[in-house]
C-alpha positions in Angstrom: 106.4 46.2 109.2 104.2 43.6 110.7 100.6 44.2 110.1 97.7 42.8 112.5 94.1 42.9 112.3 92.6 43.9 115.8 90.3 45.8 117.4 90.4 49.6 118.3 88.0 50.8 120.8 85.4 53.7 120.2 82.4 54.9 122.0 81.9 56.4 125.6 82.6 55.3 129.0 81.1 52.3 129.6 79.6 52.2 126.1 82.2 50.2 123.6 82.4 50.2 120.2 85.0 48.6 118.5 86.4 48.9 114.8 88.2 46.3 113.0 90.9 47.6 111.8 94.5 46.8 110.2 97.3 48.3 111.8 100.9 47.8 112.5 101.4 45.5 115.2 103.8 48.0 117.4 101.0 50.9 117.1 99.4 51.4 120.3 95.4 49.9 120.4 93.6 53.0 119.6 96.5 54.8 117.5 96.9 55.0 113.7 95.5 52.3 111.5 96.0 51.5 107.7 92.5 50.5 107.2 88.9 50.1 108.8 87.7 46.4 107.8 84.4 46.6 110.1 83.0 47.1 113.2 81.5 45.2 116.4 79.1 46.5 118.6 78.8 44.2 122.0 75.8 46.1 123.5 73.4 45.3 121.1 71.4 41.9 121.5 72.5 39.8 119.8 75.9 41.8 119.3 76.4 43.1 115.9 79.4 42.3 113.4 80.0 43.8 110.1 83.1 42.8 108.5 84.1 43.6 104.7 85.2 40.0 103.8 87.0 41.4 100.7 89.0 43.6 102.5 90.0 41.0 105.4 90.9 38.7 102.5 93.0 41.2 100.8 95.0 42.0 104.0 95.5 38.1 104.6 97.0 37.6 101.7 99.4 40.4 102.3 100.3 38.8 105.3 98.6 40.5 108.1 97.9 38.1 111.4 94.6 38.1 113.2 94.2 38.8 116.6 92.5 35.9 118.6 89.4 38.0 119.3 89.1 39.2 115.5 89.8 35.4 114.8 87.0 34.0 117.1 84.2 37.0 115.5 85.0 35.6 111.9 84.5 32.1 113.1 81.1 33.1 114.7 80.1 35.5 111.6 80.9 32.3 109.3 83.5 33.8 107.1 85.0 30.4 105.9 87.2 31.8 103.2 89.3 33.8 105.9 88.8 31.7 108.9 90.2 28.3 107.4 93.4 30.3 105.9 94.5 31.6 109.1 93.8 28.5 111.3 
């Protein structure tokens, strides 16, 4: 089982809200996940990102891969400890 850290969409139609989750790489986008690691709200100005750095670091140590979107959110948030390990 390959674990991937990626976004899952929540919210209403035309009002997106995303959770950052650790999930099986073959699971559907909004399917089952292993753990919630944070959230991303693109509708706020500026967009609001909350990430539990310790949980993300734990999953990366276990071999989880970051999606491109999550990697860019981590860089923008300034999570250098995690972003530097996955580049």
